[in-house]
N, CA, C and O atoms as a Tripos MOL2 file, in Angstrom:
@<TRIPOS>MOLECULE
protein
  304   303    76     0     0
PROTEIN
NO_CHARGES

@<TRIPOS>ATOM
      1 N           4.4810  -11.8920    3.7470 N.3       1 MET1
      2 CA          2.7610  -12.1540    3.8130 C.3       1 MET1
      3 C           1.7940  -12.6040    2.6300 C.2       1 MET1
      4 O           0.8450  -13.3850    2.6870 O.2       1 MET1
      5 N           2.4900  -11.6240    1.1250 N.am      2 GLU2
      6 CA          1.8190  -11.4750    0.2160 C.3       2 GLU2
      7 C           1.4600  -12.7270   -0.6600 C.2       2 GLU2
      8 O           0.4130  -13.0590   -1.2140 O.2       2 GLU2
      9 N           2.8550  -13.3710   -0.5790 N.am      3 ASN3
     10 CA          3.0750  -14.4520   -1.0640 C.3       3 ASN3
     11 C           3.2150  -15.8210   -0.5590 C.2       3 ASN3
     12 O           3.6830  -16.7720   -1.1870 O.2       3 ASN3
     13 N           2.8310  -15.8230    0.4580 N.am      4 LYS4
     14 CA          2.9640  -17.1930    1.0550 C.3       4 LYS4
     15 C           2.3300  -18.2570    1.0460 C.2       4 LYS4
     16 O           2.3950  -19.0640    1.9740 O.2       4 LYS4
     17 N           1.5830  -18.4310   -0.0570 N.am      5 GLU5
     18 CA          0.7620  -19.6260   -0.9800 C.3       5 GLU5
     19 C           2.1280  -20.0090   -1.4630 C.2       5 GLU5
     20 O           2.3440  -21.2210   -1.4960 O.2       5 GLU5
     21 N           3.2750  -19.0570   -1.9180 N.am      6 ARG6
     22 CA          4.7540  -19.8350   -2.7040 C.3       6 ARG6
     23 C           5.4700  -20.7460   -2.0860 C.2       6 ARG6
     24 O           6.3500  -21.4130   -2.6290 O.2       6 ARG6
     25 N           4.9010  -20.8760   -0.1190 N.am      7 PHE7
     26 CA          5.7870  -21.6860    0.5480 C.3       7 PHE7
     27 C           5.2890  -22.7500    0.7520 C.2       7 PHE7
     28 O           4.0790  -22.7680    0.5280 O.2       7 PHE7
     29 N           5.8260  -23.8950    1.1730 N.am      8 PRO8
     30 CA          5.0910  -24.6710    1.4400 C.3       8 PRO8
     31 C           4.0590  -24.5860    2.4590 C.2       8 PRO8
     32 O           3.7690  -23.5440    3.0470 O.2       8 PRO8
     33 N           3.4390  -25.8720    2.6750 N.am      9 GLU9
     34 CA          2.1570  -25.7440    3.4010 C.3       9 GLU9
     35 C           2.8380  -25.6180    5.5550 C.2       9 GLU9
     36 O           2.4340  -25.0120    6.5480 O.2       9 GLU9
     37 N           3.7440  -26.3800    5.3200 N.am     10 TRP10
     38 CA          4.5100  -26.4880    6.7790 C.3      10 TRP10
     39 C           5.2710  -24.8510    7.1930 C.2      10 TRP10
     40 O           5.3430  -24.0610    8.1340 O.2      10 TRP10
     41 N           5.6620  -24.9930    6.0130 N.am     11 PHE11
     42 CA          6.3860  -22.8870    6.8240 C.3      11 PHE11
     43 C           4.8300  -22.4780    7.0370 C.2      11 PHE11
     44 O           4.3970  -22.3280    8.1800 O.2      11 PHE11
     45 N           3.9110  -22.2830    5.7700 N.am     12 GLN12
     46 CA          2.9160  -21.2900    5.8790 C.3      12 GLN12
     47 C           2.5980  -21.6310    7.1610 C.2      12 GLN12
     48 O           2.6780  -20.5050    7.6510 O.2      12 GLN12
     49 N           2.3170  -22.2930    8.0100 N.am     13 ALA13
     50 CA          1.5500  -22.6120    9.6520 C.3      13 ALA13
     51 C           2.4260  -22.3810    9.9400 C.2      13 ALA13
     52 O           2.8480  -23.4860   10.2830 O.2      13 ALA13
     53 N           3.2910  -21.6200   10.1340 N.am     14 SER14
     54 CA          3.9840  -20.9590   11.5220 C.3      14 SER14
     55 C           4.6820  -19.4330   10.7030 C.2      14 SER14
     56 O           5.4180  -18.8320   11.4860 O.2      14 SER14
     57 N           4.5860  -18.8790    9.5690 N.am     15 LEU15
     58 CA          4.4450  -17.5620    8.7550 C.3      15 LEU15
     59 C           3.8440  -16.2820    9.8160 C.2      15 LEU15
     60 O           4.5600  -15.3300   10.1290 O.2      15 LEU15
     61 N           2.8940  -16.3890   10.1380 N.am     16 GLU16
     62 CA          2.5760  -15.5870   11.1070 C.3      16 GLU16
     63 C           3.8250  -15.4850   12.6270 C.2      16 GLU16
     64 O           4.4860  -14.4730   12.8580 O.2      16 GLU16
     65 N           3.8730  -16.4680   13.2770 N.am     17 GLU17
     66 CA          5.1090  -16.4400   13.9020 C.3      17 GLU17
     67 C           6.4810  -15.7090   13.4990 C.2      17 GLU17
     68 O           7.0430  -14.7740   14.0700 O.2      17 GLU17
     69 N           6.8610  -16.4360   12.3120 N.am     18 PHE18
     70 CA          8.2550  -16.0010   11.8920 C.3      18 PHE18
     71 C           7.7200  -14.4950   11.6640 C.2      18 PHE18
     72 O           8.7360  -13.8370   11.8870 O.2      18 PHE18
     73 N           6.8630  -13.7330   11.3970 N.am     19 ALA19
     74 CA          6.8400  -12.0420   10.6720 C.3      19 ALA19
     75 C           6.5670  -11.3750   12.1780 C.2      19 ALA19
     76 O           6.8040  -10.1740   12.3060 O.2      19 ALA19
     77 N           6.0950  -12.1000   13.2660 N.am     20 SER20
     78 CA          6.0870  -11.5820   14.2750 C.3      20 SER20
     79 C           7.5490  -11.7380   14.7510 C.2      20 SER20
     80 O           7.8460  -10.6250   15.1840 O.2      20 SER20
     81 N           8.3340  -12.3470   14.8520 N.am     21 THR21
     82 CA          9.5330  -12.5800   15.2140 C.3      21 THR21
     83 C          10.7360  -11.6220   14.8320 C.2      21 THR21
     84 O          11.6570  -11.2100   15.5370 O.2      21 THR21
     85 N          10.4530  -11.4010   13.5390 N.am     22 SER22
     86 CA         11.1670  -10.3240   12.1930 C.3      22 SER22
     87 C          11.2400   -9.3720   13.2770 C.2      22 SER22
     88 O          12.2180   -9.1550   13.9920 O.2      22 SER22
     89 N           9.4780   -8.5300   13.3510 N.am     23 ARG23
     90 CA          9.2130   -7.2640   13.1790 C.3      23 ARG23
     91 C           9.8860   -7.0550   15.1690 C.2      23 ARG23
     92 O          10.4180   -6.0200   15.5680 O.2      23 ARG23
     93 N           9.7040   -8.0090   15.8450 N.am     24 TRP24
     94 CA         10.6020   -7.9700   17.1670 C.3      24 TRP24
     95 C          11.8070   -7.8590   17.4020 C.2      24 TRP24
     96 O          12.3090   -7.1680   18.2880 O.2      24 TRP24
     97 N          12.5280   -8.7470   16.3770 N.am     25 LEU25
     98 CA         13.7000   -8.5460   16.9510 C.3      25 LEU25
     99 C          14.2630   -6.9320   16.0360 C.2      25 LEU25
    100 O          15.0660   -6.1330   16.5160 O.2      25 LEU25
    101 N          13.6930   -6.8130   14.8800 N.am     26 ARG26
    102 CA         14.1910   -5.5460   14.1630 C.3      26 ARG26
    103 C          14.0600   -3.9440   14.8650 C.2      26 ARG26
    104 O          14.7320   -2.9200   14.7440 O.2      26 ARG26
    105 N          12.4280   -4.4330   15.9120 N.am     27 ARG27
    106 CA         12.3460   -3.3240   17.0990 C.3      27 ARG27
    107 C          13.8260   -3.1290   17.7020 C.2      27 ARG27
    108 O          14.5360   -2.1260   17.7880 O.2      27 ARG27
    109 N          13.9780   -4.1710   18.0010 N.am     28 GLU28
    110 CA         15.3900   -4.5420   19.3240 C.3      28 GLU28
    111 C          16.7160   -3.7970   18.5440 C.2      28 GLU28
    112 O          17.4580   -2.9060   18.9580 O.2      28 GLU28
    113 N          16.7060   -4.4850   17.3190 N.am     29 ARG29
    114 CA         18.1200   -4.2980   16.9160 C.3      29 ARG29
    115 C          18.5210   -3.3330   17.5480 C.2      29 ARG29
    116 O          19.2880   -3.8870   18.3360 O.2      29 ARG29
    117 N          18.5660   -2.0570   17.8220 N.am     30 GLU30
    118 CA         19.0060   -0.9260   17.4930 C.3      30 GLU30
    119 C          19.6420   -0.8330   19.4840 C.2      30 GLU30
    120 O          20.6780   -0.9460   20.1400 O.2      30 GLU30
    121 N          18.1930   -0.5630   19.6650 N.am     31 PRO31
    122 CA         18.8850   -0.0830   21.3900 C.3      31 PRO31
    123 C          20.1760   -1.4130   21.8330 C.2      31 PRO31
    124 O          21.2340   -1.1310   22.3960 O.2      31 PRO31
    125 N          19.8640   -2.5100   21.5190 N.am     32 SER32
    126 CA         21.1650   -3.6570   21.2890 C.3      32 SER32
    127 C          21.9690   -3.7910   21.1580 C.2      32 SER32
    128 O          22.5350   -4.8310   21.4940 O.2      32 SER32
    129 N          22.7580   -2.4140   20.3430 N.am     33 MET33
    130 CA         23.9280   -2.2410   19.9260 C.3      33 MET33
    131 C          24.4630   -0.9790   20.8160 C.2      33 MET33
    132 O          25.4080   -0.7580   21.5730 O.2      33 MET33
    133 N          23.3980   -0.3150   20.3340 N.am     34 TYR34
    134 CA         23.3220    1.6870   21.0630 C.3      34 TYR34
    135 C          22.8030    1.1490   22.5450 C.2      34 TYR34
    136 O          23.5950    0.4700   23.1990 O.2      34 TYR34
    137 N          22.0030    1.3250   22.8750 N.am     35 GLY35
    138 CA         21.3760    1.5090   23.9540 C.3      35 GLY35
    139 C          20.3160    2.2300   23.9190 C.2      35 GLY35
    140 O          19.6800    2.0270   22.8850 O.2      35 GLY35
    141 N          19.7190    3.2020   24.8010 N.am     36 ASP36
    142 CA         19.0050    3.8370   24.5620 C.3      36 ASP36
    143 C          18.9000    5.4160   25.1100 C.2      36 ASP36
    144 O          18.5180    6.0000   26.1240 O.2      36 ASP36
    145 N          19.4460    5.7220   23.8800 N.am     37 GLU37
    146 CA         19.8080    7.4690   24.2170 C.3      37 GLU37
    147 C          18.6900    8.0190   25.1660 C.2      37 GLU37
    148 O          19.1950    8.7900   25.9820 O.2      37 GLU37
    149 N          17.4560    7.8910   25.3170 N.am     38 GLU38
    150 CA         17.2440    9.0990   26.0440 C.3      38 GLU38
    151 C          17.1470    8.4930   27.4270 C.2      38 GLU38
    152 O          16.3790    9.0150   28.2350 O.2      38 GLU38
    153 N          17.5810    7.8490   27.6310 N.am     39 THR39
    154 CA         17.5640    7.1090   29.2440 C.3      39 THR39
    155 C          19.6190    7.4170   29.2450 C.2      39 THR39
    156 O          20.1340    7.8610   30.2710 O.2      39 THR39
    157 N          20.0040    7.2770   28.6950 N.am     40 GLY40
    158 CA         21.3500    6.5150   28.1440 C.3      40 GLY40
    159 C          22.1780    5.7900   28.9290 C.2      40 GLY40
    160 O          23.2100    6.0340   29.5540 O.2      40 GLY40
    161 N          21.1280    4.3400   28.6640 N.am     41 LEU41
    162 CA         21.2860    3.6040   29.7340 C.3      41 LEU41
    163 C          22.6790    2.6330   28.1020 C.2      41 LEU41
    164 O          22.8320    3.3570   27.1180 O.2      41 LEU41
    165 N          23.1790    1.7090   28.0740 N.am     42 PRO42
    166 CA         23.9140    0.9850   28.2250 C.3      42 PRO42
    167 C          22.8610   -0.1300   27.5130 C.2      42 PRO42
    168 O          21.6620   -0.0910   27.7890 O.2      42 PRO42
    169 N          23.4190   -1.1370   26.5630 N.am     43 PRO43
    170 CA         22.6090   -2.0280   26.0450 C.3      43 PRO43
    171 C          23.0610   -3.0210   26.9340 C.2      43 PRO43
    172 O          22.3640   -4.0220   26.7660 O.2      43 PRO43
    173 N          23.8510   -3.1840   27.7410 N.am     44 HIS44
    174 CA         23.6770   -4.2720   28.9710 C.3      44 HIS44
    175 C          23.4380   -3.8600   30.1990 C.2      44 HIS44
    176 O          23.7510   -4.5100   31.1970 O.2      44 HIS44
    177 N          22.8620   -2.7400   30.2150 N.am     45 LYS45
    178 CA         21.6270   -1.9540   31.5610 C.3      45 LYS45
    179 C          20.5150   -2.1330   31.2460 C.2      45 LYS45
    180 O          19.7700   -2.3720   32.1960 O.2      45 LYS45
    181 N          20.0310   -2.1190   30.2040 N.am     46 ILE46
    182 CA         18.4510   -2.6680   28.9270 C.3      46 ILE46
    183 C          18.5650   -4.1570   29.3600 C.2      46 ILE46
    184 O          17.5180   -4.4140   29.9530 O.2      46 ILE46
    185 N          19.4060   -5.3040   29.3270 N.am     47 TYR47
    186 CA         18.8570   -6.1020   27.9600 C.3      47 TYR47
    187 C          18.9610   -7.5890   29.4600 C.2      47 TYR47
    188 O          19.6490   -6.8620   30.1780 O.2      47 TYR47
    189 N          18.8650   -8.4700   30.0390 N.am     48 THR48
    190 CA         18.6890  -10.0140   30.6010 C.3      48 THR48
    191 C          19.1640  -10.5560   29.8790 C.2      48 THR48
    192 O          19.0000  -10.4680   28.6620 O.2      48 THR48
    193 N          20.1080  -11.4840   30.6570 N.am     49 ARG49
    194 CA         20.7320  -12.8610   29.3680 C.3      49 ARG49
    195 C          19.1960  -13.3180   29.4830 C.2      49 ARG49
    196 O          18.6580  -13.3090   28.3760 O.2      49 ARG49
    197 N          18.3470  -13.7180   30.5340 N.am     50 SER50
    198 CA         17.0820  -14.7120   29.3900 C.3      50 SER50
    199 C          16.5160  -13.4740   28.3300 C.2      50 SER50
    200 O          16.9800  -13.9900   27.3130 O.2      50 SER50
    201 N          15.9660  -12.4310   27.9080 N.am     51 TYR51
    202 CA         16.0920  -11.8520   27.6420 C.3      51 TYR51
    203 C          16.7330  -12.6360   25.6590 C.2      51 TYR51
    204 O          16.1490  -13.2230   24.7480 O.2      51 TYR51
    205 N          18.0480  -12.1930   25.8770 N.am     52 ALA52
    206 CA         19.2830  -12.5640   24.8670 C.3      52 ALA52
    207 C          19.2550  -13.9230   24.4770 C.2      52 ALA52
    208 O          19.6460  -14.3380   23.3860 O.2      52 ALA52
    209 N          18.5540  -14.9400   25.8430 N.am     53 SER53
    210 CA         18.6330  -16.1130   25.4670 C.3      53 SER53
    211 C          16.8960  -16.4750   24.5530 C.2      53 SER53
    212 O          16.8550  -17.5250   23.9120 O.2      53 SER53
    213 N          15.7060  -15.6440   24.5690 N.am     54 ARG54
    214 CA         14.6820  -15.8310   24.2540 C.3      54 ARG54
    215 C          15.4350  -15.6410   22.3590 C.2      54 ARG54
    216 O          15.7730  -16.4350   21.4810 O.2      54 ARG54
    217 N          15.3860  -13.8140   22.5400 N.am     55 ALA55
    218 CA         16.1640  -13.6770   21.2480 C.3      55 ALA55
    219 C          17.0020  -14.2480   20.3850 C.2      55 ALA55
    220 O          16.7240  -14.3130   19.1880 O.2      55 ALA55
    221 N          17.9600  -14.6580   20.8200 N.am     56 LEU56
    222 CA         18.7380  -15.7010   20.1180 C.3      56 LEU56
    223 C          18.0400  -17.3690   19.9090 C.2      56 LEU56
    224 O          18.6130  -18.0410   19.0510 O.2      56 LEU56
    225 N          16.6920  -18.1340   20.7460 N.am     57 LYS57
    226 CA         16.4440  -18.9940   20.4170 C.3      57 LYS57
    227 C          15.2940  -19.0010   19.3370 C.2      57 LYS57
    228 O          14.9670  -19.8980   18.5600 O.2      57 LYS57
    229 N          14.6750  -17.4830   19.5580 N.am     58 GLU58
    230 CA         13.5410  -17.3210   17.8890 C.3      58 GLU58
    231 C          14.4290  -16.6450   16.8630 C.2      58 GLU58
    232 O          13.7990  -16.4330   15.8270 O.2      58 GLU58
    233 N          15.7730  -16.2100   16.8110 N.am     59 ALA59
    234 CA         15.9550  -16.1220   15.4950 C.3      59 ALA59
    235 C          16.5100  -17.5870   14.6670 C.2      59 ALA59
    236 O          16.2960  -17.8010   13.4730 O.2      59 ALA59
    237 N          17.2350  -18.4830   15.5630 N.am     60 LYS60
    238 CA         17.3650  -19.4520   15.1280 C.3      60 LYS60
    239 C          16.1040  -20.3080   14.7360 C.2      60 LYS60
    240 O          16.0970  -21.3010   14.0090 O.2      60 LYS60
    241 N          15.3380  -19.8800   15.1940 N.am     61 MET61
    242 CA         13.8550  -20.9550   15.0570 C.3      61 MET61
    243 C          13.7560  -21.0170   13.4650 C.2      61 MET61
    244 O          13.6720  -21.9580   12.6760 O.2      61 MET61
    245 N          13.8170  -19.0550   13.2560 N.am     62 VAL62
    246 CA         13.0940  -18.2240   11.8560 C.3      62 VAL62
    247 C          14.1890  -19.3540   10.8940 C.2      62 VAL62
    248 O          13.7370  -20.2550   10.1870 O.2      62 VAL62
    249 N          15.6910  -19.0570   11.0650 N.am     63 VAL63
    250 CA         16.3930  -19.5570   10.3780 C.3      63 VAL63
    251 C          17.2890  -21.0090   10.3500 C.2      63 VAL63
    252 O          18.4210  -21.1280    9.8800 O.2      63 VAL63
    253 N          16.8280  -21.6110   10.7070 N.am     64 ASP64
    254 CA         16.2830  -23.0080   10.7240 C.3      64 ASP64
    255 C          15.3380  -23.4720   10.2060 C.2      64 ASP64
    256 O          15.4090  -24.6570    9.8770 O.2      64 ASP64
    257 N          13.5640  -22.3900    9.8240 N.am     65 ALA65
    258 CA         13.1760  -22.7690    9.3920 C.3      65 ALA65
    259 C          13.6820  -21.8970    7.3310 C.2      65 ALA65
    260 O          13.7010  -22.5700    6.3010 O.2      65 ALA65
    261 N          13.8680  -20.9720    7.3830 N.am     66 VAL66
    262 CA         14.2630  -20.5080    6.1340 C.3      66 VAL66
    263 C          15.5660  -21.4920    5.4540 C.2      66 VAL66
    264 O          15.7690  -21.4420    4.2410 O.2      66 VAL66
    265 N          16.0750  -22.0230    5.9950 N.am     67 SER67
    266 CA         17.6890  -22.9610    5.7450 C.3      67 SER67
    267 C          16.3850  -23.8450    4.9710 C.2      67 SER67
    268 O          16.3420  -23.8520    3.7410 O.2      67 SER67
    269 N          15.3990  -24.5370    5.7370 N.am     68 LYS68
    270 CA         14.6420  -26.2110    5.3050 C.3      68 LYS68
    271 C          14.4570  -25.5810    4.0370 C.2      68 LYS68
    272 O          14.9320  -26.1650    3.0630 O.2      68 LYS68
    273 N          13.5770  -23.9930    3.7800 N.am     69 VAL69
    274 CA         12.9230  -24.0970    1.9230 C.3      69 VAL69
    275 C          13.7090  -23.7600    1.7360 C.2      69 VAL69
    276 O          13.5010  -23.1480    0.6890 O.2      69 VAL69
    277 N          14.6330  -23.6510    1.9650 N.am     70 ILE70
    278 CA         15.9000  -23.2020    0.6280 C.3      70 ILE70
    279 C          16.4270  -24.1250   -0.1980 C.2      70 ILE70
    280 O          16.4930  -24.2120   -1.4240 O.2      70 ILE70
    281 N          16.9370  -25.0680    1.0560 N.am     71 SER71
    282 CA         17.4600  -26.4560    0.6260 C.3      71 SER71
    283 C          15.9140  -27.6310    0.1680 C.2      71 SER71
    284 O          15.9840  -28.7350   -0.3730 O.2      71 SER71
    285 N          15.1960  -27.2070    0.4260 N.am     72 GLU72
    286 CA         14.0720  -28.1820   -0.1300 C.3      72 GLU72
    287 C          13.7220  -27.2950   -1.9390 C.2      72 GLU72
    288 O          13.3500  -27.6850   -3.0450 O.2      72 GLU72
    289 N          14.0910  -26.0680   -1.3580 N.am     73 GLY73
    290 CA         13.9900  -25.1980   -3.3130 C.3      73 GLY73
    291 C          14.3610  -26.2010   -4.3680 C.2      73 GLY73
    292 O          13.7210  -26.8250   -5.2140 O.2      73 GLY73
    293 N          16.5690  -26.0810   -3.7520 N.am     74 LEU74
    294 CA         17.4420  -26.4500   -4.4290 C.3      74 LEU74
    295 C          17.3600  -27.8790   -4.7100 C.2      74 LEU74
    296 O          18.2070  -28.3520   -5.4670 O.2      74 LEU74
    297 N          16.2720  -28.7980   -4.1040 N.am     75 SER75
    298 CA         16.7460  -29.6200   -4.3060 C.3      75 SER75
    299 C          15.5670  -29.7720   -5.3480 C.2      75 SER75
    300 O          15.8020  -30.7720   -6.0260 O.2      75 SER75
    301 N          14.6620  -29.3040   -5.6450 N.am     76 LYS76
    302 CA         13.7840  -29.4170   -6.8250 C.3      76 LYS76
    303 C          14.2150  -29.5790   -8.2990 C.2      76 LYS76
    304 O          13.3640  -29.6610   -9.1850 O.2      76 LYS76
@<TRIPOS>BOND
     1     1     2 1
     2     2     3 1
     3     3     4 2
     4     3     5 am
     5     5     6 1
     6     6     7 1
     7     7     8 2
     8     7     9 am
     9     9    10 1
    10    10    11 1
    11    11    12 2
    12    11    13 am
    13    13    14 1
    14    14    15 1
    15    15    16 2
    16    15    17 am
    17    17    18 1
    18    18    19 1
    19    19    20 2
    20    19    21 am
    21    21    22 1
    22    22    23 1
    23    23    24 2
    24    23    25 am
    25    25    26 1
    26    26    27 1
    27    27    28 2
    28    27    29 am
    29    29    30 1
    30    30    31 1
    31    31    32 2
    32    31    33 am
    33    33    34 1
    34    34    35 1
    35    35    36 2
    36    35    37 am
    37    37    38 1
    38    38    39 1
    39    39    40 2
    40    39    41 am
    41    41    42 1
    42    42    43 1
    43    43    44 2
    44    43    45 am
    45    45    46 1
    46    46    47 1
    47    47    48 2
    48    47    49 am
    49    49    50 1
    50    50    51 1
    51    51    52 2
    52    51    53 am
    53    53    54 1
    54    54    55 1
    55    55    56 2
    56    55    57 am
    57    57    58 1
    58    58    59 1
    59    59    60 2
    60    59    61 am
    61    61    62 1
    62    62    63 1
    63    63    64 2
    64    63    65 am
    65    65    66 1
    66    66    67 1
    67    67    68 2
    68    67    69 am
    69    69    70 1
    70    70    71 1
    71    71    72 2
    72    71    73 am
    73    73    74 1
    74    74    75 1
    75    75    76 2
    76    75    77 am
    77    77    78 1
    78    78    79 1
    79    79    80 2
    80    79    81 am
    81    81    82 1
    82    82    83 1
    83    83    84 2
    84    83    85 am
    85    85    86 1
    86    86    87 1
    87    87    88 2
    88    87    89 am
    89    89    90 1
    90    90    91 1
    91    91    92 2
    92    91    93 am
    93    93    94 1
    94    94    95 1
    95    95    96 2
    96    95    97 am
    97    97    98 1
    98    98    99 1
    99    99   100 2
   100    99   101 am
   101   101   102 1
   102   102   103 1
   103   103   104 2
   104   103   105 am
   105   105   106 1
   106   106   107 1
   107   107   108 2
   108   107   109 am
   109   109   110 1
   110   110   111 1
   111   111   112 2
   112   111   113 am
   113   113   114 1
   114   114   115 1
   115   115   116 2
   116   115   117 am
   117   117   118 1
   118   118   119 1
   119   119   120 2
   120   119   121 am
   121   121   122 1
   122   122   123 1
   123   123   124 2
   124   123   125 am
   125   125   126 1
   126   126   127 1
   127   127   128 2
   128   127   129 am
   129   129   130 1
   130   130   131 1
   131   131   132 2
   132   131   133 am
   133   133   134 1
   134   134   135 1
   135   135   136 2
   136   135   137 am
   137   137   138 1
   138   138   139 1
   139   139   140 2
   140   139   141 am
   141   141   142 1
   142   142   143 1
   143   143   144 2
   144   143   145 am
   145   145   146 1
   146   146   147 1
   147   147   148 2
   148   147   149 am
   149   149   150 1
   150   150   151 1
   151   151   152 2
   152   151   153 am
   153   153   154 1
   154   154   155 1
   155   155   156 2
   156   155   157 am
   157   157   158 1
   158   158   159 1
   159   159   160 2
   160   159   161 am
   161   161   162 1
   162   162   163 1
   163   163   164 2
   164   163   165 am
   165   165   166 1
   166   166   167 1
   167   167   168 2
   168   167   169 am
   169   169   170 1
   170   170   171 1
   171   171   172 2
   172   171   173 am
   173   173   174 1
   174   174   175 1
   175   175   176 2
   176   175   177 am
   177   177   178 1
   178   178   179 1
   179   179   180 2
   180   179   181 am
   181   181   182 1
   182   182   183 1
   183   183   184 2
   184   183   185 am
   185   185   186 1
   186   186   187 1
   187   187   188 2
   188   187   189 am
   189   189   190 1
   190   190   191 1
   191   191   192 2
   192   191   193 am
   193   193   194 1
   194   194   195 1
   195   195   196 2
   196   195   197 am
   197   197   198 1
   198   198   199 1
   199   199   200 2
   200   199   201 am
   201   201   202 1
   202   202   203 1
   203   203   204 2
   204   203   205 am
   205   205   206 1
   206   206   207 1
   207   207   208 2
   208   207   209 am
   209   209   210 1
   210   210   211 1
   211   211   212 2
   212   211   213 am
   213   213   214 1
   214   214   215 1
   215   215   216 2
   216   215   217 am
   217   217   218 1
   218   218   219 1
   219   219   220 2
   220   219   221 am
   221   221   222 1
   222   222   223 1
   223   223   224 2
   224   223   225 am
   225   225   226 1
   226   226   227 1
   227   227   228 2
   228   227   229 am
   229   229   230 1
   230   230   231 1
   231   231   232 2
   232   231   233 am
   233   233   234 1
   234   234   235 1
   235   235   236 2
   236   235   237 am
   237   237   238 1
   238   238   239 1
   239   239   240 2
   240   239   241 am
   241   241   242 1
   242   242   243 1
   243   243   244 2
   244   243   245 am
   245   245   246 1
   246   246   247 1
   247   247   248 2
   248   247   249 am
   249   249   250 1
   250   250   251 1
   251   251   252 2
   252   251   253 am
   253   253   254 1
   254   254   255 1
   255   255   256 2
   256   255   257 am
   257   257   258 1
   258   258   259 1
   259   259   260 2
   260   259   261 am
   261   261   262 1
   262   262   263 1
   263   263   264 2
   264   263   265 am
   265   265   266 1
   266   266   267 1
   267   267   268 2
   268   267   269 am
   269   269   270 1
   270   270   271 1
   271   271   272 2
   272   271   273 am
   273   273   274 1
   274   274   275 1
   275   275   276 2
   276   275   277 am
   277   277   278 1
   278   278   279 1
   279   279   280 2
   280   279   281 am
   281   281   282 1
   282   282   283 1
   283   283   284 2
   284   283   285 am
   285   285   286 1
   286   286   287 1
   287   287   288 2
   288   287   289 am
   289   289   290 1
   290   290   291 1
   291   291   292 2
   292   291   293 am
   293   293   294 1
   294   294   295 1
   295   295   296 2
   296   295   297 am
   297   297   298 1
   298   298   299 1
   299   299   300 2
   300   299   301 am
   301   301   302 1
   302   302   303 1
   303   303   304 2
@<TRIPOS>SUBSTRUCTURE
     1 MET1         2 RESIDUE 1 A MET
     2 GLU2         6 RESIDUE 1 A GLU
     3 ASN3        10 RESIDUE 1 A ASN
     4 LYS4        14 RESIDUE 1 A LYS
     5 GLU5        18 RESIDUE 1 A GLU
     6 ARG6        22 RESIDUE 1 A ARG
     7 PHE7        26 RESIDUE 1 A PHE
     8 PRO8        30 RESIDUE 1 A PRO
     9 GLU9        34 RESIDUE 1 A GLU
    10 TRP10       38 RESIDUE 1 A TRP
    11 PHE11       42 RESIDUE 1 A PHE
    12 GLN12       46 RESIDUE 1 A GLN
    13 ALA13       50 RESIDUE 1 A ALA
    14 SER14       54 RESIDUE 1 A SER
    15 LEU15       58 RESIDUE 1 A LEU
    16 GLU16       62 RESIDUE 1 A GLU
    17 GLU17       66 RESIDUE 1 A GLU
    18 PHE18       70 RESIDUE 1 A PHE
    19 ALA19       74 RESIDUE 1 A ALA
    20 SER20       78 RESIDUE 1 A SER
    21 THR21       82 RESIDUE 1 A THR
    22 SER22       86 RESIDUE 1 A SER
    23 ARG23       90 RESIDUE 1 A ARG
    24 TRP24       94 RESIDUE 1 A TRP
    25 LEU25       98 RESIDUE 1 A LEU
    26 ARG26      102 RESIDUE 1 A ARG
    27 ARG27      106 RESIDUE 1 A ARG
    28 GLU28      110 RESIDUE 1 A GLU
    29 ARG29      114 RESIDUE 1 A ARG
    30 GLU30      118 RESIDUE 1 A GLU
    31 PRO31      122 RESIDUE 1 A PRO
    32 SER32      126 RESIDUE 1 A SER
    33 MET33      130 RESIDUE 1 A MET
    34 TYR34      134 RESIDUE 1 A TYR
    35 GLY35      138 RESIDUE 1 A GLY
    36 ASP36      142 RESIDUE 1 A ASP
    37 GLU37      146 RESIDUE 1 A GLU
    38 GLU38      150 RESIDUE 1 A GLU
    39 THR39      154 RESIDUE 1 A THR
    40 GLY40      158 RESIDUE 1 A GLY
    41 LEU41      162 RESIDUE 1 A LEU
    42 PRO42      166 RESIDUE 1 A PRO
    43 PRO43      170 RESIDUE 1 A PRO
    44 HIS44      174 RESIDUE 1 A HIS
    45 LYS45      178 RESIDUE 1 A LYS
    46 ILE46      182 RESIDUE 1 A ILE
    47 TYR47      186 RESIDUE 1 A TYR
    48 THR48      190 RESIDUE 1 A THR
    49 ARG49      194 RESIDUE 1 A ARG
    50 SER50      198 RESIDUE 1 A SER
    51 TYR51      202 RESIDUE 1 A TYR
    52 ALA52      206 RESIDUE 1 A ALA
    53 SER53      210 RESIDUE 1 A SER
    54 ARG54      214 RESIDUE 1 A ARG
    55 ALA55      218 RESIDUE 1 A ALA
    56 LEU56      222 RESIDUE 1 A LEU
    57 LYS57      226 RESIDUE 1 A LYS
    58 GLU58      230 RESIDUE 1 A GLU
    59 ALA59      234 RESIDUE 1 A ALA
    60 LYS60      238 RESIDUE 1 A LYS
    61 MET61      242 RESIDUE 1 A MET
    62 VAL62      246 RESIDUE 1 A VAL
    63 VAL63      250 RESIDUE 1 A VAL
    64 ASP64      254 RESIDUE 1 A ASP
    65 ALA65      258 RESIDUE 1 A ALA
    66 VAL66      262 RESIDUE 1 A VAL
    67 SER67      266 RESIDUE 1 A SER
    68 LYS68      270 RESIDUE 1 A LYS
    69 VAL69      274 RESIDUE 1 A VAL
    70 ILE70      278 RESIDUE 1 A ILE
    71 SER71      282 RESIDUE 1 A SER
    72 GLU72      286 RESIDUE 1 A GLU
    73 GLY73      290 RESIDUE 1 A GLY
    74 LEU74      294 RESIDUE 1 A LEU
    75 SER75      298 RESIDUE 1 A SER
    76 LYS76      302 RESIDUE 1 A LYS
């Protein structure tokens, strides 16, 4: 976020959303792999298919945008 002006305008327009998605996925990483230690629930008892679909969709959005920025940068 501190260096957002270094990115293309189309990328800057979605940067807040990308940052939010990254924070959300970071928080979910450990319980999605190991479950919830306090309650003893395994990951498959915590997450639903629709939740996983949302995570995949949002992660793909960020990856696609970052891939586009990289390929634009390489073509310069």
